[in-house]
LUMVOKE-618611 format. One record per residue: residue number from 1; residue in three letters; x, y, z of N, C-alpha, C, O in turn. Coordinates in steps of 0.02 Angstrom, whole numbers, m for minus. Each point is the difference from the previous one (the first is absolute). Layout:
<pts>
<zadren:NUM, lumdren:ALA, n_east:X, n_north:Y, n_up:Z, ca_east:X, ca_north:Y, ca_up:Z, c_east:X, c_north:Y, c_up:Z, o_east:X, o_north:Y, o_up:Z>
...
</pts>
This chain:
<pts>
<zadren:1, lumdren:MET, n_east:43, n_north:m59, n_up:0, ca_east:m43, ca_north:59, ca_up:0, c_east:45, c_north:62, c_up:0, o_east:50, o_north:2, o_up:35>
<zadren:2, lumdren:VAL, n_east:m69, n_north:47, n_up:m74, ca_east:38, ca_north:61, ca_up:m5, c_east:m28, c_north:51, c_up:49, o_east:m60, o_north:14, o_up:m1>
<zadren:3, lumdren:GLY, n_east:101, n_north:13, n_up:43, ca_east:m21, ca_north:51, ca_up:48, c_east:11, c_north:69, c_up:m27, o_east:34, o_north:9, o_up:m51>
<zadren:4, lumdren:LEU, n_east:m61, n_north:39, n_up:84, ca_east:7, ca_north:70, ca_up:m21, c_east:50, c_north:36, c_up:46, o_east:m17, o_north:50, o_up:30>
<zadren:5, lumdren:HIS, n_east:77, n_north:m77, n_up:m26, ca_east:52, ca_north:29, ca_up:42, c_east:47, c_north:42, c_up:m42, o_east:8, o_north:m11, o_up:m60>
<zadren:6, lumdren:GLU, n_east:24, n_north:61, n_up:92, ca_east:44, ca_north:44, ca_up:m36, c_east:59, c_north:m37, c_up:m31, o_east:26, o_north:21, o_up:m52>
<zadren:7, lumdren:ASP, n_east:m3, n_north:m76, n_up:83, ca_east:57, ca_north:m35, ca_up:m26, c_east:m18, c_north:m49, c_up:m55, o_east:45, o_north:m33, o_up:m27>
<zadren:8, lumdren:ASN, n_east:m108, n_north:27, n_up:10, ca_east:m21, ca_north:m45, ca_up:m52, c_east:21, c_north:28, c_up:m68, o_east:m14, o_north:59, o_up:m15>
<zadren:9, lumdren:GLN, n_east:46, n_north:m100, n_up:m26, ca_east:25, ca_north:23, ca_up:m65, c_east:m52, c_north:m5, c_up:m55, o_east:9, o_north:31, o_up:m53>
<zadren:10, lumdren:GLN, n_east:m63, n_north:m68, n_up:64, ca_east:m52, ca_north:m6, ca_up:m50, c_east:m45, c_north:61, c_up:2, o_east:m11, o_north:30, o_up:53>
<zadren:11, lumdren:ARG, n_east:m15, n_north:m11, n_up:m111, ca_east:m45, ca_north:57, ca_up:m4, c_east:m66, c_north:m23, c_up:m28, o_east:m3, o_north:m30, o_up:m54>
<zadren:12, lumdren:SER, n_east:m51, n_north:43, n_up:90, ca_east:m66, ca_north:m18, ca_up:m23, c_east:m32, c_north:59, c_up:m35, o_east:14, o_north:58, o_up:15>
<zadren:13, lumdren:THR, n_east:m56, n_north:m74, n_up:m63, ca_east:m38, ca_north:52, ca_up:m34, c_east:m73, c_north:m19, c_up:m1, o_east:m18, o_north:m59, o_up:5>
<zadren:14, lumdren:LEU, n_east:m23, n_north:109, n_up:m10, ca_east:m72, ca_north:m11, ca_up:m3, c_east:m26, c_north:32, c_up:m64, o_east:16, o_north:58, o_up:m14>
<zadren:15, lumdren:HIS, n_east:m54, n_north:m95, n_up:m23, ca_east:m29, ca_north:27, ca_up:m61, c_east:m76, c_north:m6, c_up:4, o_east:m31, o_north:m36, o_up:m39>
<zadren:16, lumdren:ALA, n_east:4, n_north:72, n_up:86, ca_east:m72, ca_north:m3, ca_up:11, c_east:m38, c_north:41, c_up:m51, o_east:25, o_north:49, o_up:m27>
<zadren:17, lumdren:LYS, n_east:m86, n_north:m70, n_up:16, ca_east:m45, ca_north:37, ca_up:m44, c_east:m61, c_north:22, c_up:40, o_east:m22, o_north:m35, o_up:46>
<zadren:18, lumdren:LEU, n_east:m3, n_north:92, n_up:m63, ca_east:m63, ca_north:25, ca_up:29, c_east:m43, c_north:19, c_up:m59, o_east:17, o_north:45, o_up:m39>
<zadren:19, lumdren:ILE, n_east:m74, n_north:m78, n_up:33, ca_east:m45, ca_north:13, ca_up:m56, c_east:m69, c_north:15, c_up:27, o_east:m26, o_north:m37, o_up:42>
<zadren:20, lumdren:VAL, n_east:m4, n_north:91, n_up:m66, ca_east:m69, ca_north:16, ca_up:18, c_east:m42, c_north:m7, c_up:m63, o_east:16, o_north:30, o_up:m52>
<zadren:21, lumdren:ILE, n_east:m69, n_north:m70, n_up:57, ca_east:m42, ca_north:m14, ca_up:m58, c_east:m70, c_north:27, c_up:13, o_east:m31, o_north:m17, o_up:50>
<zadren:22, lumdren:ASP, n_east:7, n_north:59, n_up:m96, ca_east:m68, ca_north:27, ca_up:4, c_east:m15, c_north:35, c_up:66, o_east:m58, o_north:1, o_up:22>
<zadren:23, lumdren:ARG, n_east:109, n_north:28, n_up:10, ca_east:m9, ca_north:34, ca_up:64, c_east:m36, c_north:m44, c_up:52, o_east:m33, o_north:26, o_up:45>
<zadren:24, lumdren:ARG, n_east:40, n_north:m92, n_up:m53, ca_east:m33, ca_north:m47, ca_up:46, c_east:47, c_north:m54, c_up:24, o_east:3, o_north:m15, o_up:60>
<zadren:25, lumdren:TYR, n_east:34, n_north:m16, n_up:m106, ca_east:43, ca_north:m56, ca_up:18, c_east:72, c_north:24, c_up:7, o_east:24, o_north:41, o_up:m39>
<zadren:26, lumdren:VAL, n_east:10, n_north:m67, n_up:90, ca_east:70, ca_north:17, ca_up:12, c_east:40, c_north:m65, c_up:m1, o_east:m15, o_north:m47, o_up:37>
<zadren:27, lumdren:PHE, n_east:66, n_north:43, n_up:m80, ca_east:46, ca_north:m57, ca_up:m2, c_east:66, c_north:24, c_up:27, o_east:27, o_north:51, o_up:m22>
<zadren:28, lumdren:ILE, n_east:1, n_north:m88, n_up:70, ca_east:66, ca_north:14, ca_up:28, c_east:39, c_north:m65, c_up:1, o_east:m25, o_north:m50, o_up:27>
<zadren:29, lumdren:GLY, n_east:85, n_north:50, n_up:m55, ca_east:41, ca_north:m60, ca_up:2, c_east:57, c_north:3, c_up:m49, o_east:11, o_north:51, o_up:m34>
<zadren:30, lumdren:SER, n_east:27, n_north:m105, n_up:31, ca_east:58, ca_north:m4, ca_up:m44, c_east:m17, c_north:m38, c_up:m65, o_east:40, o_north:0, o_up:m47>
<zadren:31, lumdren:LEU, n_east:m97, n_north:m32, n_up:45, ca_east:m20, ca_north:m40, ca_up:m57, c_east:m9, c_north:42, c_up:m63, o_east:m36, o_north:49, o_up:1>
<zadren:32, lumdren:ASN, n_east:69, n_north:m70, n_up:m55, ca_east:m14, ca_north:30, ca_up:m65, c_east:m64, c_north:m32, c_up:m27, o_east:m13, o_north:m59, o_up:13>
<zadren:33, lumdren:LEU, n_east:m25, n_north:96, n_up:m49, ca_east:m64, ca_north:m26, ca_up:m25, c_east:10, c_north:m32, c_up:m69, o_east:m27, o_north:24, o_up:m50>
<zadren:34, lumdren:ASP, n_east:66, n_north:m78, n_up:49, ca_east:10, ca_north:m38, ca_up:m61, c_east:2, c_north:m75, c_up:18, o_east:12, o_north:m17, o_up:58>
<zadren:35, lumdren:PRO, n_east:m23, n_north:m27, n_up:m107, ca_east:m3, ca_north:m72, ca_up:15, c_east:63, c_north:m28, c_up:32, o_east:m4, o_north:m41, o_up:46>
<zadren:36, lumdren:ARG, n_east:63, n_north:63, n_up:m68, ca_east:62, ca_north:m26, ca_up:29, c_east:4, c_north:16, c_up:75, o_east:18, o_north:m44, o_up:39>
<zadren:37, lumdren:SER, n_east:m35, n_north:104, n_up:m20, ca_east:3, ca_north:18, ca_up:70, c_east:m51, c_north:m38, c_up:42, o_east:14, o_north:m19, o_up:57>
<zadren:38, lumdren:VAL, n_east:m72, n_north:9, n_up:m85, ca_east:m53, ca_north:m34, ca_up:37, c_east:17, c_north:m74, c_up:9, o_east:m12, o_north:m28, o_up:54>
<zadren:39, lumdren:VAL, n_east:39, n_north:m5, n_up:m106, ca_east:11, ca_north:m72, ca_up:2, c_east:68, c_north:m19, c_up:27, o_east:5, o_north:m49, o_up:38>
<zadren:40, lumdren:ILE, n_east:48, n_north:85, n_up:m56, ca_east:68, ca_north:m21, ca_up:16, c_east:31, c_north:37, c_up:59, o_east:27, o_north:m32, o_up:46>
<zadren:41, lumdren:ASN, n_east:m32, n_north:97, n_up:m45, ca_east:34, ca_north:40, ca_up:52, c_east:m33, c_north:m8, c_up:68, o_east:m60, o_north:m14, o_up:5>
<zadren:42, lumdren:THR, n_east:99, n_north:24, n_up:46, ca_east:m26, ca_north:m4, ca_up:69, c_east:m11, c_north:70, c_up:27, o_east:33, o_north:22, o_up:47>
<zadren:43, lumdren:GLU, n_east:m79, n_north:12, n_up:m78, ca_east:m18, ca_north:68, ca_up:21, c_east:m73, c_north:0, c_up:19, o_east:m36, o_north:m48, o_up:m13>
<zadren:44, lumdren:MET, n_east:15, n_north:102, n_up:44, ca_east:m69, ca_north:1, ca_up:22, c_east:m28, c_north:71, c_up:m1, o_east:36, o_north:49, o_up:m11>
<zadren:45, lumdren:GLY, n_east:m101, n_north:m45, n_up:21, ca_east:m34, ca_north:64, ca_up:4, c_east:m67, c_north:m10, c_up:33, o_east:m23, o_north:m56, o_up:10>
<zadren:46, lumdren:ILE, n_east:m8, n_north:112, n_up:7, ca_east:m65, ca_north:m2, ca_up:31, c_east:m45, c_north:50, c_up:m36, o_east:21, o_north:56, o_up:m15>
<zadren:47, lumdren:MET, n_east:m83, n_north:m76, n_up:2, ca_east:m49, ca_north:45, ca_up:m31, c_east:m51, c_north:18, c_up:54, o_east:m29, o_north:m44, o_up:33>
<zadren:48, lumdren:ILE, n_east:18, n_north:108, n_up:m24, ca_east:m45, ca_north:25, ca_up:51, c_east:m57, c_north:38, c_up:m33, o_east:12, o_north:44, o_up:m41>
<zadren:49, lumdren:ASP, n_east:m74, n_north:m61, n_up:57, ca_east:m59, ca_north:34, ca_up:m26, c_east:m18, c_north:54, c_up:51, o_east:m36, o_north:m13, o_up:48>
<zadren:50, lumdren:SER, n_east:60, n_north:74, n_up:m60, ca_east:m12, ca_north:54, ca_up:47, c_east:4, c_north:68, c_up:m35, o_east:54, o_north:27, o_up:m10>
<zadren:51, lumdren:PRO, n_east:m112, n_north:1, n_up:m9, ca_east:1, ca_north:67, ca_up:m29, c_east:31, c_north:52, c_up:46, o_east:32, o_north:48, o_up:m23>
<zadren:52, lumdren:GLU, n_east:m41, n_north:m56, n_up:89, ca_east:29, ca_north:47, ca_up:48, c_east:76, c_north:m1, c_up:m3, o_east:32, o_north:52, o_up:m2>
<zadren:53, lumdren:LEU, n_east:m2, n_north:m112, n_up:3, ca_east:73, ca_north:m6, ca_up:m4, c_east:25, c_north:26, c_up:m67, o_east:51, o_north:34, o_up:m2>
<zadren:54, lumdren:ALA, n_east:m86, n_north:m50, n_up:m52, ca_east:20, ca_north:25, ca_up:m66, c_east:2, c_north:76, c_up:m1, o_east:47, o_north:29, o_up:m27>
<zadren:55, lumdren:ASP, n_east:m98, n_north:4, n_up:55, ca_east:m1, ca_north:73, ca_up:3, c_east:58, c_north:28, c_up:40, o_east:31, o_north:49, o_up:m20>
<zadren:56, lumdren:ILE, n_east:m16, n_north:m80, n_up:77, ca_east:56, ca_north:23, ca_up:41, c_east:65, c_north:m5, c_up:m38, o_east:40, o_north:46, o_up:0>
<zadren:57, lumdren:LEU, n_east:m29, n_north:m103, n_up:m34, ca_east:62, ca_north:m10, ca_up:m37, c_east:6, c_north:47, c_up:m59, o_east:55, o_north:23, o_up:m16>
<zadren:58, lumdren:LEU, n_east:m110, n_north:m8, n_up:m17, ca_east:2, ca_north:44, ca_up:m58, c_east:4, c_north:74, c_up:17, o_east:24, o_north:40, o_up:m41>
<zadren:59, lumdren:SER, n_east:m46, n_north:m21, n_up:101, ca_east:m5, ca_north:71, ca_up:17, c_east:67, c_north:37, c_up:m4, o_east:2, o_north:57, o_up:m24>
<zadren:60, lumdren:ASP, n_east:51, n_north:m88, n_up:46, ca_east:65, ca_north:34, ca_up:m1, c_east:52, c_north:m36, c_up:m44, o_east:59, o_north:14, o_up:4>
<zadren:61, lumdren:MET, n_east:m83, n_north:m59, n_up:m46, ca_east:46, ca_north:m42, ca_up:m38, c_east:48, c_north:40, c_up:m44, o_east:60, o_north:m12, o_up:1>
<zadren:62, lumdren:GLU, n_east:m85, n_north:60, n_up:m38, ca_east:44, ca_north:37, ca_up:m46, c_east:55, c_north:37, c_up:38, o_east:58, o_north:m1, o_up:m21>
<zadren:63, lumdren:GLU, n_east:m76, n_north:33, n_up:76, ca_east:49, ca_north:37, ca_up:40, c_east:52, c_north:m48, c_up:30, o_east:60, o_north:15, o_up:m2>
<zadren:64, lumdren:ILE, n_east:m82, n_north:m70, n_up:29, ca_east:46, ca_north:m49, ca_up:29, c_east:44, c_north:m30, c_up:m53, o_east:61, o_north:m6, o_up:10>
<zadren:65, lumdren:PHE, n_east:m90, n_north:m14, n_up:m66, ca_east:40, ca_north:m31, ca_up:m54, c_east:53, c_north:47, c_up:m26, o_east:55, o_north:m23, o_up:m16>
<zadren:66, lumdren:ASP, n_east:m69, n_north:87, n_up:12, ca_east:50, ca_north:47, ca_up:m23, c_east:63, c_north:m2, c_up:43, o_east:55, o_north:15, o_up:m24>
<zadren:67, lumdren:GLU, n_east:m63, n_north:m32, n_up:88, ca_east:56, ca_north:0, ca_up:46, c_east:37, c_north:m66, c_up:6, o_east:58, o_north:m1, o_up:18>
<zadren:68, lumdren:VAL, n_east:m91, n_north:m55, n_up:m34, ca_east:32, ca_north:m65, ca_up:14, c_east:3, c_north:m48, c_up:m60, o_east:27, o_north:m55, o_up:7>
<zadren:69, lumdren:VAL, n_east:m54, n_north:74, n_up:m64, ca_east:m3, ca_north:m46, ca_up:m57, c_east:32, c_north:32, c_up:m61, o_east:m8, o_north:60, o_up:m12>
<zadren:70, lumdren:TYR, n_east:44, n_north:m100, n_up:m26, ca_east:26, ca_north:24, ca_up:m64, c_east:m54, c_north:m9, c_up:m53, o_east:m36, o_north:m50, o_up:0>
<zadren:71, lumdren:ARG, n_east:31, n_north:98, n_up:m45, ca_east:m44, ca_north:m5, ca_up:m57, c_east:42, c_north:m22, c_up:m59, o_east:52, o_north:29, o_up:m15>
<zadren:72, lumdren:LEU, n_east:m75, n_north:m82, n_up:m18, ca_east:38, ca_north:m27, ca_up:m57, c_east:m32, c_north:20, c_up:m65, o_east:m61, o_north:4, o_up:m6>
<zadren:73, lumdren:GLU, n_east:104, n_north:8, n_up:m44, ca_east:m25, ca_north:14, ca_up:m67, c_east:52, c_north:m21, c_up:m51, o_east:59, o_north:m5, o_up:15>
<zadren:74, lumdren:LEU, n_east:m83, n_north:m8, n_up:m75, ca_east:46, ca_north:m14, ca_up:m56, c_east:9, c_north:63, c_up:m40, o_east:m48, o_north:33, o_up:m19>
<zadren:75, lumdren:ASP, n_east:111, n_north:m16, n_up:5, ca_east:11, ca_north:58, ca_up:m43, c_east:m11, c_north:m22, c_up:m72, o_east:m9, o_north:m60, o_up:m13>
<zadren:76, lumdren:PRO, n_east:8, n_north:105, n_up:m35, ca_east:m15, ca_north:m17, ca_up:m70, c_east:45, c_north:m54, c_up:m29, o_east:m20, o_north:m35, o_up:m47>
<zadren:77, lumdren:SER, n_east:81, n_north:28, n_up:73, ca_east:45, ca_north:m51, ca_up:m27, c_east:m6, c_north:m67, c_up:36, o_east:36, o_north:m47, o_up:m15>
<zadren:78, lumdren:GLY, n_east:m83, n_north:42, n_up:64, ca_east:m12, ca_north:m62, ca_up:35, c_east:41, c_north:m10, c_up:63, o_east:0, o_north:m54, o_up:28>
<zadren:79, lumdren:ILE, n_east:34, n_north:106, n_up:m5, ca_east:39, ca_north:m5, ca_up:61, c_east:m45, c_north:14, c_up:60, o_east:m39, o_north:48, o_up:m1>
<zadren:80, lumdren:LEU, n_east:44, n_north:m91, n_up:52, ca_east:m40, ca_north:7, ca_up:60, c_east:29, c_north:56, c_up:44, o_east:60, o_north:m1, o_up:15>
<zadren:81, lumdren:LEU, n_east:m102, n_north:47, n_up:6, ca_east:22, ca_north:56, ca_up:42, c_east:m36, c_north:m4, c_up:68, o_east:m59, o_north:m17, o_up:3>
<zadren:82, lumdren:TRP, n_east:96, n_north:32, n_up:50, ca_east:m26, ca_north:0, ca_up:68, c_east:m3, c_north:72, c_up:24, o_east:52, o_north:34, o_up:1>
<zadren:83, lumdren:HIS, n_east:m111, n_north:m10, n_up:19, ca_east:m8, ca_north:69, ca_up:25, c_east:m23, c_north:m3, c_up:72, o_east:m42, o_north:m41, o_up:18>
<zadren:84, lumdren:GLY, n_east:68, n_north:85, n_up:23, ca_east:m21, ca_north:1, ca_up:70, c_east:28, c_north:59, c_up:37, o_east:24, o_north:48, o_up:m30>
<zadren:85, lumdren:LEU, n_east:m28, n_north:m51, n_up:96, ca_east:26, ca_north:52, ca_up:44, c_east:54, c_north:m30, c_up:44, o_east:m7, o_north:m56, o_up:25>
<zadren:86, lumdren:ASP, n_east:61, n_north:93, n_up:m15, ca_east:53, ca_north:m20, ca_up:46, c_east:12, c_north:59, c_up:46, o_east:29, o_north:50, o_up:m20>
<zadren:87, lumdren:GLN, n_east:m52, n_north:m57, n_up:82, ca_east:4, ca_north:54, ca_up:50, c_east:m31, c_north:64, c_up:m26, o_east:26, o_north:55, o_up:8>
<zadren:88, lumdren:GLY, n_east:m84, n_north:m63, n_up:m41, ca_east:m38, ca_north:57, ca_up:m24, c_east:21, c_north:26, c_up:m68, o_east:m34, o_north:43, o_up:m28>
<zadren:89, lumdren:GLU, n_east:89, n_north:m69, n_up:0, ca_east:24, ca_north:22, ca_up:m65, c_east:m24, c_north:m49, c_up:m54, o_east:2, o_north:m60, o_up:10>
<zadren:90, lumdren:VAL, n_east:m24, n_north:87, n_up:m67, ca_east:m21, ca_north:m42, ca_up:m56, c_east:61, c_north:m32, c_up:m31, o_east:50, o_north:34, o_up:m15>
<zadren:91, lumdren:VAL, n_east:m53, n_north:m101, n_up:6, ca_east:57, ca_north:m37, ca_up:m29, c_east:m25, c_north:m44, c_up:m56, o_east:m60, o_north:m17, o_up:m3>
<zadren:92, lumdren:GLY, n_east:105, n_north:m2, n_up:m41, ca_east:m16, ca_north:m46, ca_up:m54, c_east:59, c_north:m47, c_up:m12, o_east:58, o_north:21, o_up:5>
<zadren:93, lumdren:TYR, n_east:m73, n_north:m84, n_up:m19, ca_east:52, ca_north:m50, ca_up:m10, c_east:m16, c_north:m42, c_up:m62, o_east:m58, o_north:m5, o_up:m21>
<zadren:94, lumdren:THR, n_east:110, n_north:m26, n_up:m7, ca_east:m10, ca_north:m46, ca_up:m56, c_east:7, c_north:m72, c_up:22, o_east:m2, o_north:m46, o_up:m42>
<zadren:95, lumdren:ARG, n_east:9, n_north:34, n_up:107, ca_east:2, ca_north:m68, ca_up:28, c_east:m28, c_north:3, c_up:71, o_east:m6, o_north:54, o_up:30>
<zadren:96, lumdren:ASP, n_east:m11, n_north:m112, n_up:m3, ca_east:m29, ca_north:m4, ca_up:67, c_east:47, c_north:35, c_up:49, o_east:56, o_north:m24, o_up:12>
<zadren:97, lumdren:PRO, n_east:m77, n_north:79, n_up:17, ca_east:45, ca_north:39, ca_up:43, c_east:17, c_north:m33, c_up:67, o_east:47, o_north:21, o_up:33>
<zadren:98, lumdren:GLN, n_east:m83, n_north:m73, n_up:m14, ca_east:14, ca_north:m31, ca_up:64, c_east:26, c_north:m71, c_up:m7, o_east:3, o_north:m37, o_up:49>
<zadren:99, lumdren:ALA, n_east:17, n_north:18, n_up:m109, ca_east:28, ca_north:m66, ca_up:m11, c_east:76, c_north:5, c_up:m10, o_east:24, o_north:42, o_up:m38>
<zadren:100, lumdren:SER, n_east:13, n_north:m84, n_up:72, ca_east:72, ca_north:m1, ca_up:m6, c_east:20, c_north:m28, c_up:m69, o_east:m41, o_north:m30, o_up:m35>
<zadren:101, lumdren:TRP, n_east:104, n_north:40, n_up:18, ca_east:26, ca_north:m28, ca_up:m62, c_east:m11, c_north:m75, c_up:m1, o_east:m22, o_north:m27, o_up:m50>
<zadren:102, lumdren:TRP, n_east:37, n_north:m8, n_up:105, ca_east:m6, ca_north:m72, ca_up:3, c_east:m72, c_north:m23, c_up:m10, o_east:m13, o_north:m48, o_up:m35>
<zadren:103, lumdren:ARG, n_east:m34, n_north:84, n_up:66, ca_east:m71, ca_north:m19, ca_up:m8, c_east:m22, c_north:8, c_up:m72, o_east:m35, o_north:m43, o_up:m27>
<zadren:104, lumdren:ARG, n_east:55, n_north:98, n_up:m6, ca_east:m18, ca_north:10, ca_up:m71, c_east:31, c_north:m54, c_up:m44, o_east:m32, o_north:m27, o_up:m45>
<zadren:105, lumdren:PHE, n_east:96, n_north:11, n_up:60, ca_east:33, ca_north:m53, ca_up:m38, c_east:m36, c_north:m67, c_up:9, o_east:m12, o_north:m36, o_up:m49>
<zadren:106, lumdren:SER, n_east:m5, n_north:19, n_up:111, ca_east:m34, ca_north:m64, ca_up:14, c_east:m66, c_north:m5, c_up:m36, o_east:m16, o_north:m52, o_up:m29>
<zadren:107, lumdren:VAL, n_east:m23, n_north:105, n_up:31, ca_east:m66, ca_north:m1, ca_up:m34, c_east:9, c_north:m9, c_up:m75, o_east:m36, o_north:m40, o_up:m30>
<zadren:108, lumdren:ASN, n_east:83, n_north:76, n_up:1, ca_east:11, ca_north:m7, ca_up:m72, c_east:28, c_north:m68, c_up:m19, o_east:m17, o_north:m27, o_up:m52>
<zadren:109, lumdren:PHE, n_east:60, n_north:m1, n_up:94, ca_east:27, ca_north:m67, ca_up:m13, c_east:m55, c_north:m52, c_up:3, o_east:m2, o_north:m45, o_up:m42>
<zadren:110, lumdren:LEU, n_east:m43, n_north:49, n_up:91, ca_east:m53, ca_north:m49, ca_up:7, c_east:m49, c_north:2, c_up:m58, o_east:m36, o_north:m48, o_up:m12>
<zadren:111, lumdren:LYS, n_east:33, n_north:104, n_up:m25, ca_east:m45, ca_north:5, ca_up:m57, c_east:17, c_north:m49, c_up:m56, o_east:m42, o_north:m18, o_up:m40>
<zadren:112, lumdren:ILE, n_east:106, n_north:m4, n_up:38, ca_east:20, ca_north:m44, ca_up:m54, c_east:m16, c_north:m73, c_up:14, o_east:2, o_north:m42, o_up:m45>
<zadren:113, lumdren:LEU, n_east:m18, n_north:25, n_up:108, ca_east:m18, ca_north:m69, ca_up:17, c_east:m70, c_north:m17, c_up:m25, o_east:m43, o_north:43, o_up:m3>
<zadren:114, lumdren:PRO, n_east:32, n_north:m106, n_up:m15, ca_east:m67, ca_north:m21, ca_up:m19, c_east:m49, c_north:11, c_up:58, o_east:19, o_north:m9, o_up:58>
<zadren:115, lumdren:GLU, n_east:m79, n_north:28, n_up:m73, ca_east:m49, ca_north:17, ca_up:52, c_east:m10, c_north:m57, c_up:50, o_east:m11, o_north:13, o_up:59>
<zadren:116, lumdren:GLY, n_east:14, n_north:m74, n_up:m81, ca_east:m10, ca_north:m57, ca_up:44, c_east:54, c_north:m8, c_up:53, o_east:m11, o_north:m36, o_up:49>
<zadren:117, lumdren:GLN, n_east:69, n_north:68, n_up:m58, ca_east:54, ca_north:m7, ca_up:49, c_east:0, c_north:56, c_up:51, o_east:42, o_north:m1, o_up:45>
<zadren:118, lumdren:LEU, n_east:m87, n_north:48, n_up:m50, ca_east:m2, ca_north:56, ca_up:48, c_east:m39, c_north:m18, c_up:61, o_east:m7, o_north:41, o_up:46>
</pts>
């Protein structure tokens, strides 16, 4: 079991999703909404039927997202751009700003493996 101690060399990441559907349903979890994630991956999520919770989450979403989420877009030549705020300053990047060189290398290397081996 991996603990959350300062001397631990492993780094955990969370890739949670928050989805509000029709201002009524709220999905929270790490599960991608595709067949591979549902059948193969060991991820999960919860769907909540609550218009009240949906309203609370949506009320300040844009303001909160501006402070903690990168906005992604493709430029005309197909390059992925990351836009966000860093200590209140507008920033832009052409690669994941919070991924180390090793993490980017690992992800790109794993892309060449057959899907069945991942």
